C-alpha positions, 0 to 999 in steps of 0.5 A, a space after each residue: 112856203 112848202 104848201 103846208 100851212 101848218 108849218 107856219 107860225 101863228 102864235 101871238 097873231 091878232 085875231 078877229 072873234 066871231 061870236 054866235 052866242 054866249 062867248 063860252 058857247 059859240 066863239 070862233 077866232 079868225 086871222 090871216 096867217 103872216 107870211 102866207 098870201 091869202 091863207 087863214 087860221 080858224 080857232 075854237 076859242 071856247 076853253 074845251 077847244 083851246 089850241 085846236 085850229 084849222 088852216 085854209 087858203 082863201 079859195 078853200 075858205 071861200 068855197 066853205 063859206 059860200 057852200 055854208 051860206 047856200 046850204 043854210 039859205 042865208 042872205 045878207 
């Protein structure tokens, strides 16, 4: 891999859906990127966001997730 996660194909991969409200209002699809260790794709599953995605390494995604939890004072 050349370090650019956006060069890797992700069409047709199976995703996990996280839904925080009515599924037309707040859904996110998430999946590991095949062929790239510890790399992930996050997609907006709403019709208005179709085709839009972000790609992260595990380190980047962990940093975001931990920061989000801390900022929101969330607990499990």
